[in-house]
C-alpha positions in Angstrom: -7.9 31.4 -39.2 -6.7 30.7 -35.7 -8.3 32.9 -33.1 -7.6 33.7 -29.5 -10.6 31.7 -28.5 -9.2 28.7 -30.3 -5.8 29.3 -28.7 -7.4 29.3 -25.2 -9.3 26.1 -26.1 -6.1 24.5 -27.4 -4.3 25.2 -24.2 -7.3 23.9 -22.1 -7.3 20.7 -24.1 -3.5 20.4 -23.6 -4.0 20.8 -19.9 -6.7 18.1 -20.0 -4.4 15.7 -21.8 -1.6 16.3 -19.3 -4.0 15.8 -16.4 -5.4 12.6 -18.0 -1.9 11.2 -18.5 -0.3 12.4 -15.3 0.1 9.0 -13.8 1.6 7.6 -17.0 4.0 10.5 -17.2 5.1 9.9 -13.6 5.6 6.2 -14.2 7.7 6.9 -17.2 9.8 9.4 -15.3 10.2 7.0 -12.4 11.9 4.6 -14.7 14.6 7.1 -15.7 14.4 10.0 -13.2 12.8 11.1 -10.0 9.2 10.3 -10.9 7.7 13.7 -10.6 7.1 14.8 -14.2 3.3 14.0 -14.3 2.8 15.8 -11.0 4.8 18.8 -12.0 3.2 19.1 -15.4 -0.3 18.8 -13.9 0.5 21.5 -11.3 1.9 23.7 -14.1 -1.2 23.4 -16.3 -3.5 24.0 -13.4 -1.7 27.3 -12.9 -2.1 27.9 -16.6 -5.9 27.3 -16.4 -6.2 29.7 -13.5 -4.6 32.4 -15.7 -6.6 31.7 -18.8 -9.8 33.4 -17.6 -10.3 36.6 -19.5 -7.4 36.0 -21.9 -9.5 34.8 -24.9 -10.0 38.3 -26.1 -6.3 39.3 -25.6 -3.7 39.2 -28.3 -1.6 36.0 -28.8 1.5 37.6 -27.2 -0.3 38.2 -23.9 -2.0 34.8 -24.0 1.0 32.7 -24.7 3.2 34.8 -22.3 0.8 34.1 -19.5 0.9 30.4 -20.3 4.7 30.5 -20.5 5.1 32.3 -17.2 2.7 29.9 -15.4 4.7 26.9 -16.7 8.1 28.3 -15.9 6.9 29.3 -12.4 5.2 26.1 -11.4 6.8 23.2 -13.3 10.0 22.0 -11.6 13.2 20.8 -13.2 14.0 21.5 -16.8 10.5 20.9 -18.1 9.0 24.2 -17.0 11.6 26.4 -18.8 11.4 24.2 -21.9 7.6 24.1 -22.2 7.6 27.8 -21.2 10.0 28.6 -24.0 7.8 26.9 -26.5 4.8 29.0 -25.6 6.9 32.2 -25.3 8.3 31.6 -28.8 4.8 31.2 -30.2 3.7 34.4 -28.6 6.6 36.4 -29.8 6.1 35.2 -33.4 2.4 35.9 -33.4 2.8 39.2 -31.6 -0.2 41.5 -30.9 -2.4 39.9 -33.5 -5.7 38.4 -32.4 -6.1 36.1 -35.5 -3.5 34.1 -37.4 -3.6 32.5 -40.8 -2.4 28.8 -41.1 1.0 30.0 -42.4 1.4 32.3 -39.4 0.4 29.6 -37.0 2.9 27.2 -38.6 5.6 29.9 -38.3 4.7 30.4 -34.6 4.9 26.6 -33.9 8.3 26.6 -35.5 9.3 29.6 -33.3 8.2 27.7 -30.3 10.2 24.7 -31.3 13.2 26.9 -31.9 12.7 28.3 -28.4 13.0 24.8 -27.0 16.1 24.2 -29.0 17.7 27.4 -27.9 16.8 26.9 -24.2 17.7 23.2 -24.0 20.7 23.2 -26.4 19.6 19.8 -27.7 19.2 18.4 -31.2 16.9 15.9 -32.8 18.2 12.4 -32.0 19.4 13.3 -28.5 16.4 11.4 -27.0 14.7 14.6 -25.8 11.3 16.2 -26.3 12.6 17.5 -29.6 12.3 14.0 -31.0 8.6 14.0 -30.3 8.1 17.6 -31.6 10.2 17.3 -34.7 7.5 16.2 -37.2 5.2 19.0 -36.3 7.3 21.9 -37.7 8.2 19.8 -40.7 4.5 18.9 -41.4 3.3 22.5 -41.3 0.4 21.9 -43.7 -1.4 19.3 -41.6 -0.4 20.7 -38.2 -3.0 23.4 -37.7 -5.9 20.9 -38.4 -4.6 18.4 -35.8 -3.7 21.1 -33.3 -6.9 23.0 -33.4 -10.0 22.0 -31.4 -12.1 19.5 -33.3 -12.6 15.8 -33.5 -9.7 14.0 -31.8 -7.0 12.9 -34.1 -4.2 10.4 -33.7 -2.3 10.7 -30.4 0.6 8.5 -31.2 3.0 11.2 -29.9 1.5 10.8 -26.4 2.3 7.1 -26.3 5.8 6.0 -25.2 7.7 4.3 -28.0 8.4 1.3 -25.7 7.9 0.3 -22.1 11.1 0.7 -20.1 12.2 -2.5 -18.4 13.5 -2.8 -14.9 16.6 -0.7 -14.2 19.7 -2.8 -14.2 22.5 -2.3 -11.7 25.6 -1.1 -13.2 28.3 -3.7 -12.8 31.5 -2.5 -11.1 34.6 -3.0 -13.2 36.9 -5.8 -12.1 40.0 -4.7 -10.3 43.1 -5.7 -12.2 45.4 -5.2 -9.3 45.7 -7.1 -6.0 43.4 -6.1 -3.2 44.5 -3.4 -0.8 46.3 -4.6 2.4 44.2 -4.3 5.5 44.4 -1.0 7.4 46.3 -1.0 10.7 
């Protein structure tokens, strides 16, 4: 059984992993974006932690809605709504229950994944966060054991698949016509 206390601990551990990897997330984002992903995610999960107090005895819907709203409100760019949609989908699936069997938890994780798909309009293979999440809904039998508090398991999904190299300047196409005459 998955309980509200375990859900709170799971979210706390997620926040700790984000905080621990904030610099790496920022470096990865700097290679392809504006370099603020680690900072934004850390700010969002700090807001989540502030809201968690007193939610361990609440139902899953209330807990995951609070997590979702904190992330949507504090994480900039597309990440806030995407991560928020994940937790919101989980909360909707689990509803007002305060305990969930493994099958219910698996269905909730799938609902969270589907929420990300619906919000982001992406598909597996588009090189988005869905590629990292994809094996979790498929492997529903092992997921609750890895996701629940306990001895740390493999964290391969937290490691980048490769180190991005330096950004290359895009070459300008060669002009096929003669140069413009000088302006008068």
